[in-house]
N, C-alpha and C positions, 0 to 999 in steps of 0.2 A: 271850286274845290279842287285840292291837289290830288292828282292820281299817281300811286307809285307804280314803277314799272315792275314787271314780273321778276326780273333779276334782283331788284331790291327787296321784293317779298321773299324770294328763296333764301336770300342772304340772311334776312331777319329770322326766318324759321330755323336756319341752321344755327344761328346764334342762340336762339332760344332752346334748342335741343342739346347743345354741347355740354352743359353741366350734368345732365343725366347720363349722357353717353360716357363722360369722364369717370362718373361713379360707377358706372357698369364696368368699364375697363379696369378700374381699381380693384373691384371686387373679384374679377377674374384673375388678375395678377396676384392677389392676396391668397386665393384659393390654391392656385398653382404652387405658390411659395410654401403654404402649409403642407400641401400634398408632397412636395419635395422634401421638405424637412421630415415629414414622417417616414418617407422611404429611407432617407439616410439614417434617421434613428433606428428603424427596425433593422436596416442592415448591420449597423454597429452593434445592436443588442445581440443579433444572431452571431456576429463574429466573436464577440466577447463570450457568449454561452458556448460556442464550440470550443474556443480556447480554454475555458474554465473546465468544461466536461473532459478534455483530453489532457489537461495539465498533470504531469506525473514527475515529480522532482526527486523521487526516492532513489537511492543506491546504497549499496553496501559501504559501511564506513571503513576507516583505516585501521580500526582495532580488531585484532583477532585473538583466539585463544585456542592453541592446538589441543587442549584438554577439555573445552567445552565448559569450563568452570565459571560459575556465577555466584558471587558472594551471598551467603544466606540460603543457598539451596544445595542439596547433597551433591557431592562430586560423583561423577561416573568413574568406573574402574577399568583402565587400560584403553581409554579413547585416545587415538592418535591419528596423525596425518598419513595418508597413503596416496599413491598415484601422482608423486611429485615430480616425475621426470621431466626435465626441461624447464621447470619453473613456470609453466604456461597454465597449469591446471593442479588442483589438489582436491582431495576428498578427506572426509573424516571417517575413520572405521570405528564402529561400535560393537564391541563384543557383547555377549549376553550379560545383562545386568540384573541385580537383585534389587527389587523395590524402585523407588523414585530416584532419578538422578537428573542433573541440569544440562541444558543446552544453552549456548551463548549466540547472540547476533549483535551486530552493530549497524543501525541505519543512519544515514544522514540526508539532509535536505540539501540537494545540490541546486535548487531553482532560486528564483528571486522573490517568492512569496511564501509565507507561512502557510502550513497545512495542519489539519488535526488528525491525529492518529486515533482512530476510534476503538479499534481492537486488533489483536493478532491472534492467528490461530494455525493449527496444523491441517494439512489435507485429511479428510476422513478416509478410513480404510487403510492408512499407511502403516508401516512397521513400527512406528513410535506414536504414542497417543499422550495427550496432555493429562497430567495427574493433578492439576490445580490451575489457578489463574496465572496468566503471563505477567511477570513483573518488569519494571523498568527503572532506570537511573539515568542521570545525566551528568556530565562532567562538572565536578565541584560540588555535586549534591552533599549537603550536610557539612560542607566545609572540608571534605577530604580531598587529598590529591591522588588518591588511588584511581586507577582505571581498570575496571569500573569501580565506583565507590562502594563502600560496604553497605551503605543504606539504600533501600529500593522501596518502591511503591507498586501496588496492583495498577496495572495499565488500564486506563479508561479515559478517552477524550483528552489526549495529551497534545498540546500545541507544539509543533516541531518548526522552529524558525530557520530561515536561510542560513546555511553554513554551519547548523548545529547538529549534534549527533544524539542518538538515543540508544542506550544499552538495553538489550532485551534479555530476560531470563526465562527460560522454558522448564518448568518442572514436568518430567515426562516419565513414561514406563515403556518397557518392551517385554515381550515374552521372555521368560528366563532359559528357554531351550531354543536351539536353533537346528537347521539342517546342515549337515557337513558339506553337501555338494550344491547347495542352492544359495542364490544371492538375492538381496532386496536393497533398494535405494530410495531415498527421499530427497528430491532435488530442490525443494523450496519449502518456504512458509508463506502464509498469506497475510498481508496487511490491508486492513480496511481503512481508507484515508478519505477525508473530506476537504474540499477546497470551495469556498463560496457555498452554493446551494447543492453542490454535486458530490456524490459519493461514489467511490470506485474501489474495487479490490485489486491488489497488486501482488504478483507472485515474485518473492524475493529469494535469491540463492543464499547458501549458507556460508558464503565467503565471497571475497572481491574477485576471485578467479572462477567464479560460477561453480563453486564448491557444492558437492552433494554429501549427504550421510549415506554411508554404505555399511552393510552388515550381512551376514549370513541369514537366510530366510528364517523368520521366527516360526517355531511350531514344535510339535512333538513333545515327548515326556521322557523324563530319566529312565533309561534302560532300552528305549526304542533303537532300532538299527539305524545307523547313519545319523544320529542325533547327539549333540553335546549340550551340557546344561551348566549353569552356574553351580559350583560345588555346593553339596548338601541341599539341594533343590527338593522340595517336598511339595507336590501338587495335589489337590483334591482328587479322590478316586472318581472315575468316571462310572456312571451307572452301568450295570450289566446289560448286555444286549438281550432283548426278549426274543 
């Protein structure tokens, strides 16, 4: 009977074990490949999410209106530009107004992706308050060449594409009497914007030069010392002090 040497026996054992060992190494390599792919995918998802959450392409557009006029809304009386020295900044002065009047703004998408404008609002507690829903129009709406067009709609979930403008009309009110020696201002309005699954609010100035609305401090009543009002202003009587 032929007897195999120990070297030959060890060689045969190694040969018999090599297919299983190869399969084990293959499974380890596959596991590490999948883990690496998972890490890369998670990193990419985090990066995209951060970029989407911080994406803010809105800026004030190139269309202005020194009287804050908006088609279809009542015009304000005596609104005009002030603080224009040097051409580096300007503000809109708003004298006391009777009833509802309009404010105008133009926003543009300066980015590479479309965003959805969900709503536009004014800061609470400011000197001017909304008297109705904010309206919008876009260049060429209704086939008109007017800027802004005479046709507008109530703003709600409007898609603003890259390079496009959105004209906003604010119906607002303010107190009809103001303080002669006091001043108030409104530096911005608020845009609620959605991109992908993320929503954020953006404070926008009233013009391309960081414009604000300025006015004498609202308050007082006709006949009060240091107070001036819209002519023929009549306000409800205040209850007598007890």
